[in-house]
N, C-alpha and C positions, 0 to 999 in steps of 0.2 A: 674412822673415828666417828663420823656422823651417821654412817650406815648402821642400821640395826641388823645384827647378824641373825639369820633365820636358822633355827636348829631343826634338823630332820628328826621326826619322831616316828617310831614304828608302832603301828596300831595293830593289835591282834585281829584276826579275821572275824572272830566272834563278835566284836564290837560293832562292825559295820555290816555284817550279814545277818545278825540275829534280830528278828523283828518281833520279839516277844513283848515289847512295850506297847504294841498295838492291841494285844489281847489281854483279857482279864480272867483271872481264876483258872478254871479247867480248860479254857479255850486255847491255851498255849500249846497243848499237845493233842495230837490226833488220837481219838479213842477207837476202840474196835468197831463201834457203831459207824463212825465216820468212814473208816476204811471199807467196811462192808457195803455201805451205801455207794461209795465211789466206785466200787468194783461191780456192783449189780446193775446200776443204771445203764452203763454202756452195753452190758451183756443183754439186758432185757430189750433194749432198743434194737440191737442187732438181731436177736431171735425173732422179734416181732416183724422187722423189715423182711427177714428171710422168709418167714411164713407167708407174709402178704405177697411177696414176689412169686413164691412157689404156687400159691393158689391162683394168682392172676394169670400166669403163663400156663399152668397145668390145665386149667379149664379151657383155654383157647384151643389147645391141640385136641382135646377129647371131644369137642363139639363138632369138629370137622369130620364129616362122614363121607367116605369114598365108596361108591357102589362096587360090589365084588364082581359083577358081571361086565363092567366096563373094561375094554381091552387097554392094555398099557401100550402107549405109543412111544417108541424111542426114535430120536432123530437119526437119519441115515447120514453117516459121516463120509464125505468124499475125500479122496487123497489130496493133499496139498502139494501143488507143484510150484517150485520156485521159478520165478520169471527172471531170466538173466538177459540183459540187453546184448544184442549181437555186436553192436559197435558202441564204443565209449566216446562221447563227444569231448574234444580236446580244447578247442579255442572258444568255448562258450562262456559267457559271463552271466551270472545271475542278474535278472532284472530287479532293480530296487523299486519297491513300491513306495516306501517312505511315508505311507499313510499314518502309521502310528507315530513315527518320529516327528513328522511335520505337525501333527495335531498336538502332541505333547509339548513340542517346542513353542507352538503358538499359544497354548494354554498357559505355559509357564511365563512367556513373555508378557501376555496380557494380565496375568496375575501380579507380576512384579512391577508393571508400569506405574500404578498408583503409589507404590512404596518409593520408587525412584523419584517420582514427581514431588512427593512430600519432602524427601531428603534434599532435593535441589531447592525447594521453596524455603526451607528453614536454614539452609547453609549460610545465607547472607547474615541473618540476625545473629546466629551463633558465632560466626567469625567476627562480627562487629563487637559483640560483648567480650570475646576473648582479647581482641586488640585493645579495647578500652581498658580492660583489666591489666594488660601488659603495660599500659602507660603508667599505671600505679607503681609498677616495678621500677620505671624510670625515676619516679618521684622519690622512691625509697632509696635509690642509689644502686640498684642491682640491674644494670643495663644489659648485661649478658643474658640474664633470664628473660628480660623484656624483649630483646631482639629475637631470642629463640622462640618465644610464644608468638610473636608477630609473624615470623617466617612460617611456623607450623600452621597457624591459622590461615594464612594466605595460601599456602600449598594445599591444605585440606579443602579450602573453598574452591580452588581451581580444579582439583581432582574430582570433587563431587559434581561440579558443573560439567565436567567432561565425561562423567560416567554414562549418560545416555548414548553418547557417541561411541564410547568404548564397548558398551553392550551391543550396539548395532553392528560394530565391526566383528565382534565375536559371533554374533548370529549369522552374518554373511560367511564367515570362515566355516562355521558348522554346516551351513547349507552347501558349501563348495566341496566339503569332504564327503 
């Protein structure tokens, strides 16, 4: 009764795709002159670029002169012999260098240390603001939402402060593997 009923109206495609209101007079339609210019400009540029490239590279090859009396030397190809090991080692383990892995892990850890320190530093003020805001929910009478916000803020604060320890544990696990 109070809702205004929205009626769906079908609009023909020519009303929202026709941009003729932007142009005046004969500009609405493409003339033969416009079509001819649109076709000749890319063709002219392509032909000019082709001639330029042909002249550029054609001149480079013709200026190189090889004396006719110089002997042509061809490399002597030796037969390729496959080297097959006589014994296959069974109980050998590849030695891990770990240079790239250690360096990349060290770079990543040192790059993320300032970010983790900033998050730990701002976790207390953010958690305090959330807990104070939750106290307003108590005043309004929505104690369930208030306790939920206080518990989530407290848990988030504890987990953020434990994150450097968790990252150190993960780093040691990665080094052990």
